[in-house]
N, C-alpha and C positions, 0 to 999 in steps of 0.2 A: 339514407344513400343508396344508390343504385348499382349492385353490379353490373358490369359489363358483358355479354357473350363473350366464354372462352372456354378453354378446355378444363372438364370437372374432374375432382377425382370421386370416388367412386363412394365416398362417406357423402361427397358434396353432392351429388346425384340423389343416394338415399334421402338426404336431408329437403331438397327439392321436392321428389315424389311425395314424401308427408305432409309438405304442407300445402300439397292440392286436394290433403283429406280432411274430411272432416274430424274432431277429436277423438269417437268413438274410433273410428278405421285405424286412423296413424294408432290410437293407443295398441290397439292389437296386433297390429305388426310388427309396434315397437318392444310388445314383451317380447318376440322373436327373439330379442338380441340380445345379450348376455349388457352387465351395467354397464361395463368398460366400453363396448361398443356403444350402448345407446348415449352414454356421457357425450361418443366423438361425435356424434348427429345432432346431440343437443346444443353441442356446441357450435356447429356446422350452421343449423339454425339461427342462433343466436345472429353470427359474425355475417349472414347473408343478411335477415333485416326483407330489404322490399329488392325482389330480383327482375328483372326484362324477362317479356313472355319467350324471346328467343331463347334465351339460358333455359326457361323452363322447358321450351318445347324440344330441346333438343336430348334434356334429361327426362323425359317424360315418354319420349317414342323409343326408348331401350328399354322400357318395361311396357312390352306386348299383351300382356294379359289386362291392363288397367284398361278400362272405357274412357276413354277419349271426350267424354260427353260435356258438356258444360262450359261455363270461363275458367281460366288457368286458374287458378288463386296466385297470388305473389306475396304471403306475409309468415315475415319471420318476425326476426326479436326475438327477445329477454319474455317475453308477455305470451308468447304465441310458447315457446320452449318449457316454457315453466307450467301452463294447464297441459301440454302434454306428458309430460313427466312425472303430475300429480297422477292423472287419470291411468297412467301406466304402472307406477310403483307406489302411489299413496303421499300422500303430502307429505311424510318425517324423513325418509327416503329420498324422495325428489329434490326435498332441500340440501341434502346432503350432496347430492350429485350437485345440483347447482353454486355451492358455496366452493365445492373442487373443480366445476368449471370458471368461475370466475377468478380463482388463483391463480389456475394453470396457466388462461388468456392474460392475464396480467405481469404474471412474473416477468416476461422478456420487456416488458414496458419499462422497468430498471435498468437493464442491461448494463448500460451504458454507465453506474457508479460503481461497480461490482469492481474495474479494475484502476478504481481511480485512490488516491491518497486519503483514508479517512481524518484527517485534518481538514482537508479540503471539503470533504464532504458535510461533515458537520457544520462548518462554517456557511457551506450554500442552505443548510436547512435549518442556521441558527434566524429567527424568529417567524419558523415558523409553528403554528399548533400542536398541540402535542399531539394533537390528533392525524395531525398530516405528516410528521415525525413519525410518528406507531404506524402510518400506512407501508409508508417506505419500507424502512426497518423490516418489517416482515416479510418483504416482498425479497427481499436480498436472502444472500445466502446466513447463519447463524455466524458465523467466524465474523465475516466482512462486518455483518450488524454490530455483533459485540466491541468490535473496535472503533465505531463511531459512536455508542450511543455514550463508551466511558468517553468521550468528549466535552460532553457536556458536562456543565455545573451540576450538583447535588440533586436541586428541584426540579431544574428538567429533566434530568434522567428518571426520577421516581415518577414525573407526570407521563410520562411517556411511555414507562413500563405498566401503568396502571393504563392507559390509553392502549397497548398492543391486548393487554391482555383483554379490556373487555372488547376487541377489535370483533365485529363482525364482520358479511362479507360486505364486499364495495362491489355497483358494479363495473363492471370493463371501460364502462365508458368516463366514469367519476378518476378511474384510476386513470384512462389515459391523460385525462385533463392536467392531474396533477404529475403524467410523467411529463405532457410537453413541453409545462411550462419549467418544471427544473431544467428540461435538457437546455431551454434557446437562454436561462442564467448560466448552465454551468459549462456553455463555451464558451463565455468569457474567464471564468474563475480555475476550472478542475479540468486536471493535467491527469491521463494515467502514469501511477506510478513507478514504471519503468524509464519514464522520460524527464522525472524531476531530478535536479541536479543538485546534489548535498554541496551546500556552500556557507554552511555553518557548522558548530558544535568544538566541543572542547579541542581535535586534535589541531584545527583549522588556530586557534589561538596560540598551541603551543607551541605551531610551525612559526608563526609570526614573533613570539617571544623568543625562541630559538635563537630566532637571525636579529634581533636587536642588539644594542650596546647593553651591555651589562650595569648601567644608570637607568635605562629602559625598566629594562627586568628588575631591577630590584624595586623601582616606583611601582609597577605594575603589581607584581608581587605583592607588597604590604598594602596597595589598596584594596586588591582581593581579599587580603586574612579579615581588612575590616570592614568589608561588604557580604563576603560571600566565602567563610572560611575553610568548607566544604571543596567550593570550585577551588579553592586557593590551594589544596593541600594535592585536590586533585592531578594540577596542573604541573604542580612539582614535582607527582609520581613521575608525570609524563616527558618530564624536561630532561634533555640529553647534559649531561653534567660531565666536568672532568674525569671521575673516577668510575665514568660510563667506560673507558678505554678498558677496562677490567672485565669486560661483556664481549671485548672483540675477540676471532680468533688474530694468529699472531699474522698469518698473511695483512690481514685489514690493520692491525694496529702499526705495523711496515709502513702502508700507505699513509695511514698519517700522518706518520712521522716523519716520513718523507717531506712533506709541504709545509714544515715549520719551522722555522728560524733557532737556532742555536738559543740564542738568546732569552726569545719568548719563551723556549721550554723550558730551559732552567728556571725562571720567573716561574712560571705556571707552577713546578716542580716544588718550592718553597712550600718549603709544612706540609704539602701532601702526605697521606699515611705510604707505609713501608711498600705496602703490596703493590700500589701505583707505580708507586719511583722504580720497584722489582720490575715489574712489566715495561714501563719504559726504556728500560738502560737494556733489559734482555731481551730486545728486538730491533737493537741498534749495532751497528760495525763496530768493532774496537776505535778504530780511529775516530767517527763520530761521537764516540763513548767519552775519549779523549777531551774532545773539543766543548763536548756539555762539559764536562767536572771545570775544563779550565775557566768556564763560562758562572757555572755557580760559586766557584773558589773569589771568584772576581765581584761578587753580586752585594756581598756584605747584607745588612737589615734593608727590608723591602715593603715599602707600602703595603696593608691589605688589600688597598686600594687597585693598585698595581698587577698584585697575584691574580683578582678577580678577573683584572683586565686580558690577561695572559691566557686564562685558562678558558674563557669566553673564547679569543681568539682560537682555539683548540678548539673547541666546541661545536663554531662555526665551519670548521674545517673537516671536521667528523660528520656535520649533518651535508653539507655539502656534498661530499665523496659519496653520502648514502642516499640523497636526489639520483644523482649521479647513477646507482645502481653499483657503487665500485665496491661499497661494505656493508655490510648489515647489522646494526645495532639491535640489541634486544631490548624490548623497555621494561618496566617494571610491573605491567601489567599483563604480559605477554609469557604464555611458556616455554620454555626452552624448546626449539627445535629435534626431532629425534631422525639420526642420519640409521642408516643403511646401509650395511657393510656388502 
């Protein structure tokens, strides 16, 4: 790949100048830099690879003390950088510099996965070799990588963990190939976490059941009891019940009662606990209490199904008022809100 003539940074110019020298002279100059500076220059040599003569000439003419004789070389790439670093720092230190260089150059290749949902990323990587998954996870931040690896089955997790532990250095070219392949596939299936819309879960199920008729509610809960008792218990804990009227503030109780027919309310109160009936009566006007007492006196024995249906009507009213933001219901799994005077 050839770089077109353009405005070069200081590090790029230094890299181009070293690329014109033989290894001995280039190494002697590179020794004058710190290891961090040498790493930056080596990185540019790897990136530049082969450069057009115009760019080389522009860089070299700025170094007035350099002899301009002979053809200008334009050899770059990993091999040239490796040879130069080895001549400058020795084989062992040069290997460390190249390993860090490979990581720093390849790191941004997988940035598009950092903001993606871990479940989607694990699906994207599903079917890949453990070595490929390891390469990707090694370039992500540990928190993101941990969330992703947790989504795989036990066997895959172990294989990936072993692959990460044994992962050596990868050339930027190899990393770029993997990254581009994943980017292409990710366009169709990976969405940033902030753009995801939650459409399921326990609470939506609870909301649906709360709005269903009493027969449907009982049928669903009985079926859940048989299939998934833990889920059934969680749903029951979140369901709004007639007794939850005790959790409302006085003004909210009054708001609920305002929309309930006295006959339905009288039926719903049949067999209810005393604290529930007391809350209802305490939040009614004297005239409404008298009307309610008359209805209760006329009822006589009532089928349990009728009582359940009447209570379901009260619960639906509570849920509708909550949805409109007119009252606040305290759930069983929510701490009570604190107020500041």
